[in-house]
N, C-alpha and C positions, 0 to 999 in steps of 0.2 A: 606391294602398292601402298603399304601403310604409312603414308606420309605424315599422318597426324602424330606419329611418334616424335617428330621434330616440329614443334608447334609454331616456330617463327618463320616458316616458308611463305611464309606469307604469299553538112557538118563536115563531122566529116563532110567532105564535099566530093562531087563527082566531076567537077570542072577540070579543065586542063591545067589551070593555074594551081588548083589544089594538089594535083598530081605532081606538078613541078616542085611545089613546096615540100611535099613529102620526100621526093628524091633528094632535094637539097639537104633536108634534115638528116636523112640517112648518110649522105656524104659527110656532113659535119661530124656525125658520130664516128664514122670510120676514121676521119682524119685526126680527131682529138683523142680517140681511144676511150671515149666516155660512154659508149653505148650501154644503156641499161642503168646508168647512174642517176640517182634522184635529181630532178631539176632539168634533165635533158629531154626535150620534146621528142615524141616518137614520130615515125613516119605517119602521114595522114592516111587513114583507112579509106577504102573504096567500097561503098555499099552497092556498087554496080557489078562487082565481081562475085563469082562463086567458084569454089574449089572442089565441088563434089564430082567424083569420077563415077559415072553411071555404070561402068563396066565392072569395077572392083567393089562398088558399094561402100567406098570410104573416101575421105578427103585426099586430094592430090597434093602430097607433101614431099619436098626434097628434105628428107629427114637429116641427112648429113649437114646440110647448110642450116636448116632450121635449128637443130639442137646445138650447133656450134655457138649460137649466140648465148647459150646457157652454160658454156664451159666455165669451170672455176679456174681462175688465173691468178697466180702469184707472180708479181713482177719484182719481188725481192725474196731472198731466201727466208724461210721461217726456221728458227732454232727452237721454237716451243713445240714439244711433242704433241700437246693437246690440240694444236692448230694444224697438225699434219693433214695433208690431203689423203683421200681414201681411194683405194683401188682394190677390186676384187673380181672373182670369176664365178660367183655363185655358191662356192663352198669354202673357199679360202680367201682371206683378204689381209690388207695391211694398211696402217697409217704411216705416212712418209714425211720426214723432215730432214733438214740439213744440219749436220754437226760432225765435223771431220769426215765429210763425204755424205753419201746417202745413208740415212738411218730409217729403219722400218721396224715396227712391232707387228709380228705376224700372228694371226689367229685363224683357227679353223672351226667350222660349225660343230663338228662331231668329235673334237679332240677330248673333251671332258664333259661330265654331266652338266647340262644347262650351259655349256661353254663357259664354265666358271673360271677356267684358268687360260691365260694367254699361252701361245706356243713359243715365243721367244723373240729375240732381237736379231736384226740383220744389219751389218754395217759394211758398206763398200767404200774403200778408201784407196787413193792413189798417191804416188809421189812423182811430181808435185801434186798437191791436192786438186781434186776435181773442181772444187769451188774456190779456187784462187786464180788471180791473174786474168780476170774477165772484165768486160765493159758492160755487157748486157746479160740479163738473166730472165728467164721465164719458165715457170712450171705450170703445166696445163693439165687439168683433169678433163679429158675429152669424153663427154658422156656418150656420144654416139658410138665411139670405138671402145669405150670402157678402159681406156689406157691413161696412164699418168706419165707425161713426158716432160723432162727437165732439159732445158737448152742453155748452154753457156756460150756466148758469142756464136760463131758459126762452125766451131770445131769440136764441140762436145755435146752429145745428145744421149740421155739415159731414158729409156722407155720401159716402164713396168707394165706387163701384160700377163697373159696366162693361157693355160690350156682350158678351154671352156668347160664349165660345170665339172671341175675336177678338184683334186687337192694339190695341183701343181701350178705354180706361177713362174714367171721369168723376168729377168732384167736384161734388156738388150742395150749394149753400150757401143756407141760410135765415138771414138776419141782419136782424132787425127793429129793431136799435139806431138811434136817431137820431144824427145828427152824424158818420156815417162819411164821411170826406172823400176817402179814397183806397183803392184795391184794386190790388195788383200780383201778377201771376203770373210768376215767373221760372223759366225752364228753363236749366240750366247744367251744365257739366262741370268736374270736378276737373282739375288740371294733368296733361295726358297726355303732356307732352313727353318724359318719361323712362320711358314705359310699357315694361314688359318683355314678352317674347313668351311669356307663360304659356299662350296659346291655340294655340301651334303654327301660327301664321298664316303664309302665304307672303310677306306684305308688311306688316311692322309699321309702316312709315311711314304707310300709309293709315289706320291706327288711331290714329296720333298727329296726324293732320290733321283739323281740325274746320272745317266750313263752316256757315253760318247763312243763314236767310231771315226776313224780316218783311214782311208785306204785308197786303192786305185779308182774306186767308183765315186769318191767324193768324201764328204764328212757330214756328221750329224750328231745330234744329241736327243735324248729321249727322256720322257717322264711317264709315270703312271703305268709302268710295264707290268706291275702285279695287281692292277685294279681288278677286283673280282667281277665287276660288271662289264668288263672288256672295253672300257675306255682307256685312254692313254694314246700317245702319239710319238712320232719321230719327226723332228725338224731337220731336214737334210738338204744338201746342195751339191751341185756338180757344175761343170763348165763345158760349154760347146764353143768351138772356134778358137780356142787357145789352150796351150799346155798349162798344167797346174800341178802343184803338190799339195797334199793334205796332211794336217797334223792336229793333234790335240794340244791346245794351249794350256788348259787346266781343266778342272772338273766341271766347269760350266761354260767353256768356250772351245770351239774348234775353228780352224782357219784353213781356207784355200788360198795359197799363194799363186797368183796367176801370172804367167809370162806375158809381159806387155804386148798388146796387139791393138790394131786400130779398130777392130770389130770383134766382139765376142758376146756370148749370151750366158748368163748365170741362171740356171734353173734351180728353184727351191720348192720344197713341198712340206706341208704339215700332214703327213700321212698318219691316218688314225688306225688304231687297233680294231676299232669297231667295224671298219669297212675293209679290213685287210684279210686275205686268206689265212686261216689259222690264227687270226688276231696278232700276227707278227708284223708290227709297224716298221721295224728296221728293214726287213726283207721287202716290204711293200714300198718303202721310200726308195730303196735302191732300184727296184723294178720300175717304179713310176718315172724316176729320173732317167734311167737308161732308155725307157721307151720314148720319152719326149725328146731326148737328145738324138735318138735315132731318127725320129720324124723330122727334126730340125726346126729352127726358128721360123723360117719363111712359111712353111706349111702350117705350123702350129698357130702362128700369128694370123694367118688368113682365116683359119677355122675360128679363132677367137673373135676376130672382127665380124665375121659372118654371124656368129652366135649372138653378139650384142645387136647387130643391125636387125636381125630377125626379131629380136625381143622388142625393139622400139617400134617396129612397124605393126605391132598388134593393136595399137591405139594411138590417139593423138589428142592433145589439149592445147588450146590457146586461151589465155586469160589475161587480158591487157587493157590498159586505159591511158588517157592522156598524161596523167601525173606520173605514170610508170610505177605506181605502187603495185598495181595488179601484175605488171610485168615481173616485178621482184617475186611476187607470189608464184608466178609461173615458173620462174627459175628454180625456186625452192621445190616446186612440184616435181620437176624432172630430176633434180639432185636427190630428193628423197626417194623417188622411185629407184634410182640407181643404187643408192646405199642399201636399201632393204633387199633389192633383188640380188645384190652382190653377196648376200648371205642367206638367200632364200631357198637354196636348192640342196641343202644337206639332208641327211637321213632324219634329222630332227630340225624343227624350225629355229630360225634365228631368235635368240633370247632377247627380250625387250631392252635389256640394259647391257648385254654383252655383245651380241651380234658377232661380227668379225673385225670391228673397228674400235680399237682403243689404244692408248699409249701410256698406260699406267701400270704396267706389269700385270700382276694377278689381282691388283686392287679392284674390288667391285662391290656391289651391294645388291641385296635381294636375290642372290644367285642360287639359293637352295631349291628353287622351283620356278615354274612358269606361272605367273599371275594371269588369269584369263582376262581380267579387266584391262591389263596393259597390253597383252598380246593381241587382243582384238583390234586395238588402235592401229597396230602395225600392219595387220593383214586384211582387214575388212574392205579396203578400197580396191583390192586386186581383182575382184570379180568384175566390177565395172570397167576396169582398165584392160580387161581381156587377158589377164594372166591367171587363169583359173588354176594353173598348176601350182602357183605360189600358195593360194588358199588351200589347195589340196594337201600341201605339205603341212600346213598348220592343223587342218582337220585330222590328218593321220595321227598326230600326237595323241588324240583322244580315241579315235576309232581303234587304233592298234592296242590300246589298253582296255578294251571292252571287257575282257574276262577278269582282269585285275580289279577294275572298278566295280563290276557286278559282285565279285566275291567280297570286296571290302564293304560294300553297301549292306550285304547280308550280315556281315560281322558287326558292323557298327549300329545298324538300324533294325536288324531282323526284318528286312524288307526285300522282296524279290523285285529288283529293279536296279536302276543306276543312279547314284548320287555322285556328282563330280566335284572334287575339292577345288575351291577357288585357286589355291596355290598347290599345283600338282607337279610332282617330280617327273622326270623323263619316263619312268616305268609305271606311272599311275599312282605312286605313293602319295599319301595325304599328310605326311608329317608336318609340312609347312602350314597346313590348314588347322589340323586338330590341336596343334600346340600353340595356336595364336588366338587370343580373345577376339581379335579383329575379324577372323575368318571362320572360326570353328562352327558357326551355325548358319552359314550362307548356303541356301539351297539352289539358287537360281542359275548357277554356273552350268549345270547340266543342260538346261534348256538352251542357253547360249551356244553351247557346243553342238547340240543336236540341230538347232536352227541353222547354224552355219553349214552343217553337212547338207541339210535340205536345200539351202540356197545354192550350194555347189551343184546339186542336181538340177535346179531350175535354170541355171546358166549354161549347163553343159548338155542337158537332156539325156544324161547317162542313166538309163533305167536300171541297168545292172548295179550301178553304184547305189541307187535308191533302194533297190531290193536287198542287196547284200550288206550294205554298210550304213547308209543314212537312216533308213526306216527302222532297222533293228535297234539302233541307238535311240531314236526318237521314242520308240515303243517302251523301252526300258526306263527312260527318264519319265515318261508319262505315268508308268506304273509306280514309280517312286512317289510322284506327287499324289497319285490316286490313293496310295497307302498313307501318306503323311497329312493330307488335308483333314481337318476336323469337320464335323457335321452338327449343326444346331437343329435339333428336331423341332424346336418351337417355331423357328423361322423358316425351316426347310432350306437353309443356306449352307453351303460349304465355305469354310474360312480357314485361315492359317492361325493356329493358336499362338505360336511363338517361333520366330526365326530372326535372322539378321536381315535388315534392309541394307544389304551389302555390308560394307565395313563401317558405315557411319552411324547406324542405329542398331543397337544390340538387343536381341531377345525381345522383340516387339511383336504385337499382334498385327496381322494382315499387312505384312511388308508389301509395298506396291510392286517391288521387283518380283515377288513370288506370284502375285495375282496376274501380273503381266506375263510371267513365264507360262502360266497355265493358259491364258488367253491367246498366247502366241503359238504354243506347241500343240495343244489338243486339237484345234481345227485342222492343222496340217497333218497330224498323225491320223486323224479320221480320214482325211482326203487321201493320203498315201496308202493307208491300209485298204481302203475301198478300191483304189486304183490297182493295187497289187493282189487283191482278193485274199487278204490276210486278216486274221484276228477279228472275225465278225462278232465274236462274243465280247470283245473289249470296247468296240466303237460305241455301242449304245451307252455303256457306262461312262465313257469320256464325255459323250454329248450331254448326259444328265448332269455331270459336274459343271460343264460350261453353262448349261441353262440355269443352274442354281448357284452359281458362284457369287459371293458377296461383291458388291460394287467397290470400285477403287476408293480409298479414303480421300475425302475432299474437304476443302474449306468453302462452304457454300456462300459465305459472305464475300470472299475475295474471288470466288469462281476459279479456284486453283486446285490442283491435285496435291496431296500430302504424301510424305514418304511412308507413313503407316497410320494406323488408327490412333487418334489423339488419346491422351496428351503426348506431345512430341518428346521423345526420349533425349537423353544427353547426346550431344554430337561428339562422335569419336574420330571422325575423319572428314575431310572436306570434299565430299562427293555430292553432286546434285541428283539425288536418288529419284525424286519424283519425275524428273525430265527423262528418265530412262524409257518411259513409254514412247517417246518420240524416236529415239535411237538408243540402243540397237533393237528394241522390241518391235518397232515398225507398226505400232498400233494407232497412231494418230499422225496428222500432218495436213498438208494442203488439201482442202476439199472435204475433210472429215467433219462430222457434226460438232465435234468438240475442239476444232482447230483453235478457236479463240481462247478456250480454257487452257489448252496446251501452251499457247503464246503467253498467257498470263503466268502460267507456272514457270515457263522459261525466264520471263522477265523478272520474277522475284526469286530465282534460284539463289540459294544462300552463298555459294562459292563460285562466282563467275571467274572463269579461267584460273581456277584455284591451284592447278599444278600442271606438270609437264604432260600429263595424260588427259587433260580436260577436253571433253568432246563437245563443248558448247557450240562451236562453229558448225559442226555437222548438224546439230539439232536446229540451229538457226536456219540452215539451208532447207531442212525438211519442213520447216514452218513457213517457207517462202520469204524469209527475211534476208533479202539480198544484200542490203547495206550492212546489216549486222554480221552477215557471213564474212564479207570482206574485212570489216573492222575486227572481227574475231580472229581471222587469220593473221592480221597485222599485230594484234595484241599478243597472240601466242609467240610470234617471232620476236617482238620487242622484249618479252619476258624471258624467253628461253633460248633463242638462237643468238648466242653471244660469242661464238667463235667464227672466224672467217671461213672455216671449212664447212659451215652449215650446222655444226654440232653445238651442244649445250654444256654448260658448266653444272647443270642441275644433276645431283647425284641420285635423285629418286628414279630417274629414267634417262634414257638416251634417245631412243628411236620413236617413242610414242607420239610426240608432238609432230614429228615428220609424217607419221602415218595418219594422224588426225588431219593434217594439212592436205594429204592426198584425198581422203574421203570427203572432206568438206568441199574441196574444189570439184570433185566429180559430181557430188550431190547438187551443187549450185548450177551445173550445166545439164545434167540428166538425172531423172529419177524414174525408177520403175519398180520400187519395192512393193507397191500395191497392185502390180500387174498392169499398170497404166504407164505408157511411155509419155513422159512429160519433159519437154526440152526447155532449157533456160528458166527453171522454176524459181531461182533465187540468185539472180545476178544484180549487181548494184544499179541504181537508177542513173548513175553518171552517164551522160549522153555520149561521152567519149569511149565508153566501155566497148570492147570487141571480144566476143566469145566465139570460138569454133571448136568442134570436137568430133572425134570418132570414138565412141565408147560402147560397151556391151550392155544390153538390157536383159532383164529376166526373159526367159523364153528363147534365148539364143539369138536375139536381134542385134546386129551391129548397127548402131544409130549414129548418123552424122547430121550436123546442122551448123549453121552460121548465123550470127547476130551482130549487126553493126548499125550504128546510128539509131538504136532502139528498134530495129526491124529484124524479125526472124525471116530468113530468106526461103527456107524449105526444110523439110525433114526427110532425110534419106535413110532407108532401112534395107539392110541385107538380112534376109531370113535364112539362118543356117539350117533349121530343122523343119521348116514348113508349118510352124504353129500359127494360130490365129493371132493377129496383132491388134492392140487397142491403144490408140494414140489420142492424147488430149489435144484438141485443136489449138495451136499456139496463136491463132488469129481470132480467138473468141468464137463468133458464129459466122465469120466470113465463109463464103462458099469455097470449099477445097475439093480437090480430086486426088485420087490415088492412082498413080501411073506405074505400070510395070515396065521397067526400062528395056527388057530384052526385046519387046515387040511394040512398046509404046501403047499398049492396050490400057484403056481407062477401066480400072477395077471397080471404082465407086466414085460418086460425086455427092457431096452433102454439105449442109450448112450447120450441122450439129456440133455441139461442144466436144463430143468425142467421136472418133472414127474407128470402127471395128471392121476388119477385113481379113479374109483368109489369104494365106501365102503359100508359095511353093518353096521347097527346100532349095537353097542357094540362089534364089531369085532376088533381084534388087527392085525396090519400090521407092517412089518419090511421092511424098505428100506435099502438094503445092497449091497455092492459091489459084483459082481459076482465072482471076483477073491479072495475076502476075506470076506466071509459071517459072520454073527454073530456067527455061530456055531464054527468058528475057535478060538473064545475067550473062556476062562474058566469062569464059572459062579462064581460070588462073591456077597457078601453082604456088603453094605457100613455101617460102624460103626464108633465109636470114643471112646475117653477116657475123662472122666469128667475133666473139667477145675478146677484148684485149686488156681489160683492166678490172678494177674493183667496182662492185656495185654496192649501193647503200640504200637502205629503206628509210625514206624521209621521216624525220621526227623520232627516230630511234637510233640506237647504237649498233643495230644489226647490219653487218656487211657480209659480202661474199667476195673472197679473193683479196688481193692487196695491190696497191700501187707501188711504184718504185720508191716513193717517199712515204714514210709511215704517216698515218693519220695521227695528229698530235693528241687528240682526245682518246683516252683509254677508260672505258667504263669499268666500274667496280667488279663486274662479273669476270673480267679478264685476269684479275689477280689470283694468286694462290693463297688459300686460307687453311688454317688448321681446323679442327672440328668444332671450335668454340665460336664460330661466326655464323650469322644468320642473314639470309637474303630477304629483304622486304621489297615488294613491288607495288605498283599502282599507288604510290604514296600521296600524290596530289599536292605536294609542297613546292614543286619546281625543281627537284633534283635532276641532274643529268640522266636522261633515259627514264626518269620517274622511278628510280630504284636506288637502294643503298645496301651495303653490308654493315652490320653492327655487331658488337660483342659487349657483354657484361662480365667477361671472365678476365681475371688478372693474367697477364702474360700471353693473351691470345695474339697470334701473329698473322699478319697479312704481308705478302711480298709480291714484287713484280720486277722482272728483268727487262730493261729497255735499251735501245740504242739511241744516243743523242748527246747533246751538250747541256741539257738542263731538264728539270722536272718540277712540276707543281703538284701539290697534294690538295685536293678539293674535298670538303666535307660540309655537313651542316654544323651550325653552332646553336645550342639550345640549353635551357636551364637544367635539363636532366643529364647533361653530358659531362664527361670527365676529361682526363688527360691521356695522351699517347706519347710514346717515345718514337722518334724517327731515326732510322739508321740508313746510311748510304754506303754501299760496298762494305758492310759490316763495321762501319765506323759511326759511333753515336753522333747525331747532329743536334737534336733539340728535343725538349719536352714541350709538347703543344697542348695548350688548354682549349678544349672545345666547348667549355661552358660559357654561356652568354645570357645575360638577363634580358627580359623583354621578349619581343616576337622572335620566332624561329628564323634563323638566317640560313639560306641555302646557297649551294655552289660557291662556298667561300674558299679562297686560296688560303689555307691555314699554315702552309709551309712551302718554301720553294728553294731551289738551288740552281744557279746558273753558272756558266763558265767552265763546265766540266770538259775534260778531255774527250773528244769525240770517240765513241766506242760503246761497249756494253757496260751497263751499270745495273745495280740491284738496289731498290728501295725496300726497306722493311719497316712496317708500322706495328708497334707493340702496345696493346692496351695496358694501362698501368693500374687500373682499379676496377671496382665493381659498377661504377657508373658507365654510361654508354660511350664506347669508342666507335668511331664510324669512318667508313670510306665511301665517298660518292664517286670520285673519278680521279684520274691523273691527267696532266697535260704535259706532253713531252716536247722539248725544244730540239729540233733536228740538229 
């Protein structure tokens, strides 16, 4: 997570007329195919409807139709691998693009340590080509089904799906064209001879060694077969529904030659040694492929669809408004959930930068371990979205290494307890931490890991998990802090003599992260120990430390928290350390005595939205800052969501900003971190905002609510375990009643600001205004219309999907750069999307391949800038001088070429000197 190593990263109405208008607008969107695009008005909301189902205790949603409006749709083929759409089944995934047929890079969660290495490439090609001789094209990532379907006219359909939660996926082809003479399926690997050891593997040579097989069962290739830690895999394939022959093409490619047929299924697998009997991935690949082939496409596809359908029905979120900015946020919410879940069910968690989706071979960054700071972004939202199994997979990475961590803590610190390295390998090793000045003295990671285990308990009510897993880890981390804290006998206070305030301030006194870690963990360890009847001798010691722990460092003049005791040390990384109190440590927020101080701290944080893992928007939600939360979500997407598949060009991370998006959205709709259920605590003040949700609260409460035209309609609660519920009155002190829906009995009536009541397991309750109960609303079902085109986030270059005709403006983030270019964002000068790439390195290269008849190159001009050479299709065109006296000039067309032959062309921009060379954007002429 050490990004500082590269320093330049820099009313609605209820009348019949209003309803007719809404229906008309929906019709317009359907006809024009512009549903969800910025500038298109949404259907008018109806504050007289309610979608709560009193029987199920959740919102009444047609998930298939509702999620279809968030499908990612390409209406023209993409030949850029990094823009490829994503498809996965929980453990294996692929990015897909078009180039001589269907191309995919396949990855599996457990194929290599920290998923450092990709599994290989797959190419399906036909003669004549699948992607030739067609009039209409559409590729759709169907979120509800978890499938990727490509349609050419009405005679070719290619659907990528899989066997649920397995290492096997499939490609089902329906091709009714006559005259297809050949079909080839190639599995291949890029050149691995120079592979670097980004995965911290003990034997890099086995990862450079490729073996192959081709026989009657299919064909495959393998790597890592001698890995002493039992990683390694086999990428194999077979065919159902058509005859085929298999052969080895060369040392890095195998081929299935398929007899042409109008319908067939290709099954492929990234079978891992780690999960294979006897660690034999070749045998496992053949077994898994034979098994799925015997089951057949129809039955496997049904099981796959059912698996994803059940996944989505665990929760629901609507986050929309009249400008449709919020609708774009909602689309990213569901896409992010899909992409993380598609890699979330492996034996090990999805790595924050690797996951199962990439199209860059083995090229990766920070793969030597899991950074907790980054991983927490990906996973921490899934408790509220009722996917506790995903959080459990993340927590297991740490709990399974209990013994290794405890042993290493004794070796390194001579302490009987657990210290968790911030950058930890799959087996609990600390090499990535102790060998880095950024991380070698961070203590607080252990508390974060222990706290997330405790949170898993609070959402699942699994007392066995608390007793056997969470509490033992909490106890050992508490013991570590108990041993490492210093004591000032003069003041009677415990303090931290020296540690890292995470990666940003090194070897400082009283790091606020450590003080927060103690104040978070010790009360919970005391509570859990008392509940379980364990460690009666430790609990008074922990309480004594809590009672006498030094206060947080503060600036009394500014009424803000500080990252450590002053003077403030040199900044080493761009983290907002003092704001960690707000999230993830959950020690302040709405209604806390220091809420204003926390807001002040957040307002003056030194690195707002400073990188792809920035959690500012989550903290804004915790502080009740609804407008800032929405703007924060938009800012993060503007800066980092720069590929139309929802992904980023930022090499410091891939999935973190997607996870932050999930957590911030959840926290804006529902908060329960302090054991109080609070609905819509941080939504925008926009009167057109519509929020609806079914999310999980601490204590095992499934909470549903709806807010339209500024009005909260009700709070529905399904109690899974029969715990007592505590709800913040969303109507202030208006009189409310709690009604049990099974018999309509009134449990309590009150005008208090908080309502506390006992519940029964699996009973459903409604908190409603006495003057306007739920029964005053008409019942409705939430539904939607399938998306058919590209969506844009107004005021940014962020898009999802593509239209048949390319957007002429290409932001600088879409270009390909060598390592000598730097992205700067939030420039404030008027650049396109408010960002640029620049370089001070001679011969630094930027390039972009486009389809069109012309191209314009846009840049700033300024006094500190130099010259660049422009090449088109490898032919020198001009030397462009970017220097200009006087005021800075922005969005300048500094070079252009028109009248090109329609087709694919490549522009290349080469910096000529040590002065600044820059790219702002390109404008393509179709």
